[in-house]
N, C-alpha and C positions, 0 to 999 in steps of 0.2 A: 516558440516550438507549437506552434500548431500543426494537428494530424500526430503528435509523436504520444509512442506508450511509454507512459514511465511507469517503472515497479518501484515502488516507495517502501521500504523498510522499516519500520517504527520497532526501535528497541527500550529499554528499560531504563528510567533515569527519572530526575526533577525535569530535565530539559524535554522530555518527550514532547507536551505541549505544545512546542513549538513547530513540532511539525506538522498541526494541522494550518498552521499560519502560510507554512512552505508548500503543505498539499493544495490550499486556495491560492496563491498563486500560482502553481502549476498552472491548475486547472482554468482560471483568469486567462492564461496566456494562452490560452488552447489548448490543450495538453489531458489526453486521457489517463488517469492516474489510479492506478490499481495500488492497495496497501494489504502490506502485510506487516500482521505485530507477533510480540511475542508476547508471553502470558504474562511480562512482568512490565510492561506496555500497559497492560491494562490495568494494572493496581495505578497507574497516573491521567490514562485517558481513556473516554470509551471510544470503543470502536463504531457507534453509533456517530460518533462525531464527523470520524473519514467515510461512512457509508453515506451521509447528509452530504459531506462534499464532494464526495464522487459520483454520488449515486450509484454506485456498485457494489456488491460486499466485499468486507475485506476477509480475508485469509487470516485462519489463524491455526490451522492445519494444513503444510504444504502439505502432505502426504497419501492425504483424502484424493484419492480418482477421483474429479468432480467431472473435469471435459477432460482429461488425456491422461490417456490408458498407463502410462507408467508413475504415475503422478502429476497432484497437480502444478506440485514445484518445478517440475521441467516444464510443464504450457505457458506457466508465468514467464519463466528464465527466456523460453523462445520467445515469446512474443513482446519480448520488450527492448525499445529504443534504447532506453537508459536504465538501471539500477542503479540508487541512491538508498543509503542507509543513514536514519536520523533520527535521534541523536546518539 
């Protein structure tokens, strides 16, 4: 996975904590991981966990224009080589 840009979407559910393990394994394999979380996901696992694993900010509001003039959700999708939604 070295050099790949992965967008990891974490949704609300009891298994949301398993996304942290997946994130860790992706980073260990050399991938660059950016995490997007739903509000419901944050009820099960904190964004700080993913920020520590990826050394990147966690996105919660995809429509807030941070880097991309049309909204960050467009920029995130354009940069990603792979999009994974888990759980």
